[in-house]
C-alpha positions as CSV (number, residue, x, y, z in Angstrom):
1,L,-11.6,30.9,-12.8
2,A,-13.9,32.6,-10.7
3,R,-15.4,30.6,-7.4
4,R,-17.3,31.0,-4.5
5,G,-17.0,28.3,-1.7
6,R,-19.6,25.3,-1.9
7,W,-20.7,25.9,1.7
8,S,-22.1,29.4,0.5
9,G,-24.6,27.6,-2.6
10,V,-22.0,26.8,-4.7
11,V,-21.0,28.7,-8.4
12,T,-18.4,27.7,-10.1
13,V,-17.2,28.2,-13.7
14,A,-14.4,26.5,-14.7
15,L,-12.3,27.2,-17.8
16,A,-10.0,25.0,-17.0
17,G,-9.4,21.5,-15.7
18,A,-10.0,22.2,-11.9
19,V,-11.2,20.2,-9.0
20,L,-14.7,21.2,-8.1
21,A,-17.8,20.6,-6.2
22,G,-20.6,18.2,-7.8
23,C,-22.9,20.5,-8.1
24,A,-20.7,22.7,-10.1
25,P,-20.2,23.0,-13.4
26,V,-16.9,21.7,-15.5
27,A,-15.8,22.6,-18.1
28,A,-13.6,20.0,-20.6
29,R,-11.9,20.5,-23.5
30,S,-12.0,18.6,-27.0
31,A,-12.0,18.8,-30.9
32,G,-14.8,20.8,-31.1
33,P,-16.6,23.7,-28.9
34,E,-15.5,23.4,-25.5
35,M,-18.2,21.9,-23.1
36,L,-19.2,23.0,-20.0
37,Y,-20.7,19.6,-17.9
38,V,-23.5,20.5,-15.0
39,A,-24.4,18.2,-12.7
40,G,-27.1,18.3,-10.8
41,G,-28.9,15.5,-8.1
42,S,-28.2,13.0,-10.3
43,D,-28.6,14.3,-13.8
44,L,-25.5,15.6,-15.9
45,R,-26.0,17.5,-18.6
46,A,-23.2,19.1,-21.8
47,I,-23.8,22.3,-22.5
48,S,-21.4,24.2,-25.3
49,A,-19.4,26.9,-23.6
50,E,-19.7,28.7,-27.3
51,D,-23.8,28.9,-27.2
52,L,-25.2,27.6,-24.5
53,V,-26.9,24.9,-26.7
54,T,-27.1,21.5,-24.3
55,R,-25.3,18.9,-26.2
56,G,-26.3,16.1,-24.1
57,Q,-27.9,14.5,-21.2
58,W,-27.0,11.5,-19.1
59,R,-29.2,10.1,-15.9
60,L,-26.8,9.2,-13.2
61,P,-26.8,6.3,-10.7
62,G,-27.2,8.5,-8.0
63,P,-26.2,12.5,-6.9
64,V,-22.8,13.8,-7.9
65,I,-20.3,14.0,-4.8
66,E,-17.6,15.4,-6.9
67,G,-16.8,15.9,-10.1
68,W,-13.2,17.3,-11.8
69,A,-12.0,17.7,-15.5
70,R,-9.1,14.9,-16.4
71,G,-7.3,15.9,-20.1
72,A,-10.8,16.0,-22.6
73,G,-13.0,14.3,-20.5
74,L,-14.7,14.1,-17.2
75,Q,-14.7,12.1,-14.6
76,L,-17.4,12.0,-11.5
77,I,-18.4,10.0,-8.3
78,T,-21.9,9.4,-7.2
79,G,-23.5,8.6,-3.9
80,G,-27.1,7.0,-3.4
81,A,-28.8,3.9,-3.3
82,A,-25.5,2.7,-6.3
83,P,-22.4,4.4,-5.5
84,A,-20.0,4.8,-8.5
85,W,-17.1,6.3,-10.6
86,L,-18.1,7.4,-13.9
87,A,-15.7,8.8,-16.7
88,L,-16.7,10.5,-20.3
89,T,-14.7,11.7,-23.1
90,A,-15.5,14.6,-24.4
91,G,-17.6,14.7,-27.5
92,Q,-19.0,11.3,-26.7
93,R,-22.8,10.0,-26.3
94,Q,-22.3,7.4,-23.7
95,M,-19.7,6.6,-20.3
96,E,-16.5,5.0,-20.7
97,H,-16.4,3.4,-17.5
98,H,-18.4,2.6,-14.9
99,L,-17.7,1.2,-12.0
100,D,-20.0,0.4,-9.6
101,L,-18.1,1.3,-5.4
102,D,-19.1,-1.3,-2.8
103,F,-18.4,2.3,-0.1
104,L,-20.2,5.4,0.2
105,P,-17.3,7.8,-1.2
106,V,-17.3,11.2,0.8
107,G,-14.4,12.7,-1.3
108,A,-12.1,12.2,-4.1
109,V,-8.1,13.9,-5.1
110,G,-6.2,12.4,-8.3
111,S,-2.4,12.1,-8.3
112,G,0.2,14.8,-9.6
113,D,0.6,13.4,-12.6
114,G,-3.2,12.4,-12.9
115,A,-2.2,9.2,-13.7
116,T,-3.8,8.0,-9.8
117,T,-7.9,9.0,-9.1
118,F,-8.0,8.2,-4.6
119,L,-11.6,7.8,-3.5
120,L,-12.1,7.7,0.8
121,G,-15.2,6.6,2.0
122,N,-17.3,4.3,4.5
123,R,-18.8,1.1,4.6
124,G,-19.9,-0.4,7.5
125,G,-18.8,3.2,9.5
126,Q,-14.9,1.9,8.3
127,A,-13.0,4.7,6.4
128,R,-11.4,3.5,3.4
129,I,-9.2,4.7,0.4
130,L,-9.6,3.3,-2.8
131,A,-6.6,4.2,-5.4
132,M,-7.6,3.2,-9.2
133,S,-6.3,4.1,-12.1
134,S,-8.1,7.2,-14.2
135,A,-7.4,5.9,-17.7
136,S,-9.6,2.5,-17.1
137,G,-11.0,2.9,-13.1
138,S,-8.8,-0.9,-12.6
139,R,-8.4,-1.0,-8.7
140,L,-4.9,-0.4,-7.7
141,G,-5.2,-0.5,-3.8
142,L,-7.2,-0.1,-0.7
143,R,-6.5,1.5,3.0
144,E,-8.4,1.0,5.6
145,V,-8.6,4.0,8.2
146,A,-9.8,3.8,11.6
147,G,-12.3,6.4,12.3
148,T,-15.6,7.7,9.7
149,A,-14.5,9.5,6.5
150,K,-15.1,13.1,6.4
151,A,-13.3,15.0,4.0
152,L,-9.9,13.8,1.4
153,A,-7.0,16.2,0.5
154,L,-3.7,15.8,-1.5
155,G,-0.8,17.4,0.2
156,R,3.0,17.1,-0.3
157,N,6.3,15.9,2.2
158,G,9.2,17.2,-0.3
159,Q,8.8,15.7,-3.0
160,Q,6.5,12.9,-1.4
161,E,2.8,13.0,-2.3
162,L,0.3,12.2,0.8
163,L,-3.3,11.6,1.5
164,L,-4.9,13.6,3.9
165,A,-7.8,11.5,5.2
166,A,-9.9,14.1,7.7
167,V,-12.1,11.5,10.0
168,D,-14.4,11.4,12.7
169,E,-15.0,9.0,15.7
170,P,-12.2,9.6,16.7
171,A,-11.5,13.1,15.4
172,A,-8.4,13.0,13.1
173,V,-6.3,13.7,10.3
174,E,-4.7,10.5,8.7
175,L,-1.8,10.2,6.8
176,V,-1.2,8.0,4.0
177,G,1.6,7.5,1.3
178,A,-0.2,8.2,-2.2
179,R,2.5,5.9,-4.1
180,N,2.1,2.4,-1.7
181,L,-0.8,3.2,0.5
182,K,1.3,2.9,3.4
183,P,0.2,5.3,7.1
184,A,3.0,7.7,7.3
185,G,1.3,9.7,10.6
186,R,-2.1,10.2,12.0
187,V,-2.7,14.1,13.8
188,A,-5.6,13.8,16.5
189,L,-8.0,17.2,16.2
190,A,-9.9,18.6,18.8
191,S,-12.9,18.4,17.3
192,P,-14.8,17.0,14.5
193,P,-13.6,17.5,10.0
194,R,-15.7,18.5,7.3
195,Q,-12.8,19.8,5.4
196,V,-9.2,19.7,4.4
197,I,-6.9,21.1,1.9
198,G,-3.6,20.3,1.4
199,L,-0.3,22.9,-0.1
200,P,0.3,22.1,-4.0
201,Y,3.8,23.4,-1.9
202,G,5.4,23.4,1.1
203,H,4.1,20.7,4.1
204,K,1.2,22.3,5.7
205,A,-2.4,21.4,5.5
206,F,-6.0,23.0,6.7
207,V,-8.4,21.4,8.5
208,L,-12.0,23.0,9.4
209,C,-13.5,21.2,12.4
210,A,-16.3,22.8,13.6
211,S,-15.9,26.7,14.1
212,T,-12.0,26.3,14.1
213,V,-9.3,25.4,11.6
214,A,-6.3,23.2,12.8
215,V,-3.2,23.9,10.7
216,V,-1.7,20.9,10.1
217,D,2.1,20.1,9.5
Protein backbone atom coordinates (compact mmCIF):
# COMPACT_ATOMS: atom_id res chain seq x y z
CA LEU A 1 0.00 0.00 0.00
CA ALA A 2 1.44 3.35 -1.07
CA ARG A 3 -0.37 6.51 -0.16
CA ARG A 4 -0.07 10.28 -0.13
CA GLY A 5 -2.55 12.32 1.87
CA ARG A 6 -5.66 13.53 0.05
CA TRP A 7 -4.94 17.17 0.97
CA SER A 8 -1.69 17.13 -1.04
CA GLY A 9 -3.09 15.88 -4.36
CA VAL A 10 -4.43 12.38 -3.94
CA VAL A 11 -2.25 9.58 -5.23
CA THR A 12 -3.27 6.22 -3.79
CA VAL A 13 -2.43 2.69 -4.89
CA ALA A 14 -4.17 -0.10 -2.97
CA LEU A 15 -3.90 -3.87 -3.29
CA ALA A 16 -6.16 -4.67 -0.34
CA GLY A 17 -9.43 -3.50 1.17
CA ALA A 18 -8.57 -0.07 2.55
CA VAL A 19 -10.80 2.94 3.19
CA LEU A 20 -9.78 5.59 0.71
CA ALA A 21 -10.74 9.05 -0.45
CA GLY A 22 -13.22 9.45 -3.30
CA CYS A 23 -10.78 10.37 -6.08
CA ALA A 24 -8.38 7.58 -5.18
CA PRO A 25 -8.22 4.16 -6.86
CA VAL A 26 -9.68 1.25 -4.87
CA ALA A 27 -8.79 -2.38 -5.61
CA ALA A 28 -11.36 -5.15 -5.27
CA ARG A 29 -10.69 -8.85 -5.72
CA SER A 30 -12.82 -11.02 -7.99
CA ALA A 31 -12.70 -14.49 -9.54
CA GLY A 32 -10.85 -13.02 -12.51
CA PRO A 33 -8.09 -10.38 -12.61
CA GLU A 34 -7.96 -7.91 -9.75
CA MET A 35 -9.86 -4.75 -10.64
CA LEU A 36 -8.84 -1.20 -9.82
CA TYR A 37 -11.80 1.19 -9.54
CA VAL A 38 -10.97 4.84 -10.21
CA ALA A 39 -13.52 7.55 -9.40
CA GLY A 40 -13.13 11.08 -10.72
CA GLY A 41 -15.92 13.62 -10.66
CA SER A 42 -19.15 11.75 -11.41
CA ASP A 43 -17.50 8.91 -13.36
CA LEU A 44 -16.32 5.50 -12.17
CA ARG A 45 -14.03 3.28 -14.21
CA ALA A 46 -12.95 -0.34 -13.63
CA ILE A 47 -9.40 -1.05 -14.79
CA SER A 48 -7.74 -4.48 -14.84
CA ALA A 49 -4.74 -4.46 -12.51
CA GLU A 50 -3.16 -7.08 -14.75
CA ASP A 51 -3.03 -5.19 -18.05
CA LEU A 52 -4.47 -1.73 -17.15
CA VAL A 53 -7.27 -2.12 -19.70
CA THR A 54 -10.66 -0.51 -18.90
CA ARG A 55 -13.24 -3.24 -18.20
CA GLY A 56 -16.23 -1.08 -17.29
CA GLN A 57 -17.39 2.48 -16.85
CA TRP A 58 -20.34 4.00 -14.98
CA ARG A 59 -21.92 7.44 -14.70
CA LEU A 60 -22.62 8.23 -11.04
CA PRO A 61 -25.42 10.45 -9.66
CA GLY A 62 -22.85 12.91 -8.27
CA PRO A 63 -19.19 13.41 -7.34
CA VAL A 64 -17.62 10.72 -5.13
CA ILE A 65 -17.05 11.77 -1.51
CA GLU A 66 -15.76 8.43 -0.20
CA GLY A 67 -14.97 5.07 -1.76
CA TRP A 68 -13.79 1.84 -0.15
CA ALA A 69 -13.37 -1.84 -0.94
CA ARG A 70 -15.59 -4.38 0.83
CA GLY A 71 -14.92 -8.07 0.20
CA ALA A 72 -15.12 -8.64 -3.55
CA GLY A 73 -16.87 -5.35 -4.17
CA LEU A 74 -16.87 -1.61 -3.83
CA GLN A 75 -18.94 0.93 -1.92
CA LEU A 76 -19.28 4.63 -2.72
CA ILE A 77 -21.08 7.65 -1.35
CA THR A 78 -21.76 10.55 -3.69
CA GLY A 79 -22.74 14.15 -3.06
CA GLY A 80 -24.02 16.90 -5.31
CA ALA A 81 -27.70 17.39 -6.10
CA ALA A 82 -28.54 13.68 -5.72
CA PRO A 83 -26.52 12.24 -2.80
CA ALA A 84 -26.52 8.44 -2.70
CA TRP A 85 -24.89 5.27 -1.39
CA LEU A 86 -23.86 2.78 -4.07
CA ALA A 87 -22.54 -0.80 -3.97
CA LEU A 88 -20.93 -2.73 -6.80
CA THR A 89 -19.78 -6.36 -6.86
CA ALA A 90 -16.52 -6.94 -8.73
CA GLY A 91 -17.13 -8.17 -12.27
CA GLN A 92 -20.73 -6.90 -12.43
CA ARG A 93 -21.90 -4.46 -15.09
CA GLN A 94 -24.58 -2.82 -12.94
CA MET A 95 -24.67 -1.35 -9.45
CA GLU A 96 -25.85 -3.97 -6.94
CA HIS A 97 -27.51 -1.45 -4.61
CA HIS A 98 -28.44 2.22 -4.85
CA LEU A 99 -29.85 4.15 -1.89
CA ASP A 100 -30.82 7.81 -2.32
CA LEU A 101 -29.93 9.92 0.73
CA ASP A 102 -32.00 12.78 2.14
CA PHE A 103 -28.91 14.58 3.47
CA LEU A 104 -25.53 15.65 2.10
CA PRO A 105 -22.85 13.18 3.31
CA VAL A 106 -19.37 14.33 4.31
CA GLY A 107 -17.82 11.00 5.33
CA ALA A 108 -18.33 7.30 5.96
CA VAL A 109 -16.78 4.49 8.01
CA GLY A 110 -17.47 0.78 8.38
CA SER A 111 -17.77 -1.25 11.56
CA GLY A 112 -14.93 -3.58 12.50
CA ASP A 113 -16.78 -6.65 11.22
CA GLY A 114 -17.82 -4.87 8.01
CA ALA A 115 -21.52 -5.54 8.58
CA THR A 116 -22.53 -1.91 9.15
CA THR A 117 -21.74 1.29 7.28
CA PHE A 118 -22.07 4.65 9.04
CA LEU A 119 -22.59 7.90 7.13
CA LEU A 120 -22.18 11.40 8.55
CA GLY A 121 -23.80 14.34 6.81
CA ASN A 122 -25.87 17.50 7.03
CA ARG A 123 -29.51 18.29 6.46
CA GLY A 124 -30.61 21.87 6.89
CA GLY A 125 -27.48 22.71 8.87
CA GLN A 126 -28.06 19.80 11.26
CA ALA A 127 -25.55 16.94 11.49
CA ARG A 128 -26.82 13.37 11.45
CA ILE A 129 -25.38 9.87 11.55
CA LEU A 130 -27.05 7.11 9.52
CA ALA A 131 -26.35 3.42 10.23
CA MET A 132 -27.08 1.03 7.37
CA SER A 133 -26.48 -2.57 6.37
CA SER A 134 -23.32 -2.88 4.28
CA ALA A 135 -24.86 -5.85 2.44
CA SER A 136 -28.31 -4.53 1.53
CA GLY A 137 -28.21 -0.78 2.19
CA SER A 138 -31.21 -1.01 4.51
CA ARG A 139 -31.41 1.65 7.24
CA LEU A 140 -30.57 0.43 10.74
CA GLY A 141 -30.71 3.67 12.74
CA LEU A 142 -30.39 7.45 12.72
CA ARG A 143 -28.89 9.88 15.26
CA GLU A 144 -28.95 13.66 15.00
CA VAL A 145 -25.90 15.51 16.35
CA ALA A 146 -25.70 19.17 17.36
CA GLY A 147 -23.56 21.19 14.96
CA THR A 148 -22.49 21.07 11.31
CA ALA A 149 -20.93 17.77 10.20
CA LYS A 150 -17.27 17.89 9.12
CA ALA A 151 -15.64 14.44 9.44
CA LEU A 152 -16.23 10.92 10.77
CA ALA A 153 -13.96 8.20 12.14
CA LEU A 154 -14.20 4.98 14.13
CA GLY A 155 -12.49 4.62 17.51
CA ARG A 156 -12.55 2.25 20.46
CA ASN A 157 -13.14 2.35 24.19
CA GLY A 158 -12.02 -1.09 25.29
CA GLN A 159 -14.19 -3.54 23.34
CA GLN A 160 -16.77 -0.88 22.44
CA GLU A 161 -16.63 0.72 19.01
CA LEU A 162 -17.29 4.46 19.02
CA LEU A 163 -18.17 6.80 16.19
CA LEU A 164 -16.20 10.06 16.35
CA ALA A 165 -18.27 12.76 14.64
CA ALA A 166 -16.34 16.01 14.24
CA VAL A 167 -18.70 19.00 13.99
CA ASP A 168 -18.58 22.79 13.92
CA GLU A 169 -20.89 25.49 15.32
CA PRO A 170 -20.01 24.62 18.03
CA ALA A 171 -16.65 22.94 17.37
CA ALA A 172 -16.60 19.54 19.04
CA VAL A 173 -16.19 15.78 18.67
CA GLU A 174 -19.39 13.87 19.43
CA LEU A 175 -18.83 10.30 20.69
CA VAL A 176 -21.59 7.90 19.70
CA GLY A 177 -21.82 4.18 20.38
CA ALA A 178 -21.58 2.29 17.10
CA ARG A 179 -23.79 -0.54 18.30
CA ASN A 180 -26.81 1.49 19.37
CA LEU A 181 -26.08 5.09 18.23
CA LYS A 182 -26.44 6.32 21.81
CA PRO A 183 -24.42 9.39 22.92
CA ALA A 184 -21.22 8.45 24.76
CA GLY A 185 -19.73 11.91 25.37
CA ARG A 186 -18.81 15.19 23.75
CA VAL A 187 -15.40 16.90 23.63
CA ALA A 188 -15.26 20.64 22.93
CA LEU A 189 -12.59 21.88 20.50
CA ALA A 190 -10.82 25.25 20.41
CA SER A 191 -11.24 25.68 16.63
CA PRO A 192 -13.28 24.14 13.79
CA PRO A 193 -12.30 20.53 12.94
CA ARG A 194 -11.33 19.42 9.44
CA GLN A 195 -10.40 15.76 9.88
CA VAL A 196 -10.52 13.12 12.61
CA ILE A 197 -8.68 9.81 12.93
CA GLY A 198 -9.33 7.13 15.57
CA LEU A 199 -6.74 4.49 16.42
CA PRO A 200 -7.79 0.85 15.82
CA TYR A 201 -6.27 0.05 19.24
CA GLY A 202 -6.01 1.96 22.49
CA HIS A 203 -8.31 4.88 23.17
CA LYS A 204 -6.93 7.98 21.42
CA ALA A 205 -8.23 10.03 18.52
CA PHE A 206 -6.57 12.89 16.64
CA VAL A 207 -8.49 15.87 15.29
CA LEU A 208 -7.03 18.31 12.78
CA CYS A 209 -8.29 21.80 13.75
CA ALA A 210 -7.03 24.64 11.54
CA SER A 211 -3.22 24.50 12.07
CA THR A 212 -3.29 22.42 15.28
CA VAL A 213 -3.98 18.80 16.20
CA ALA A 214 -6.19 17.96 19.19
CA VAL A 215 -5.54 14.64 20.96
CA VAL A 216 -8.77 13.24 22.38
CA ASP A 217 -9.06 10.54 25.05
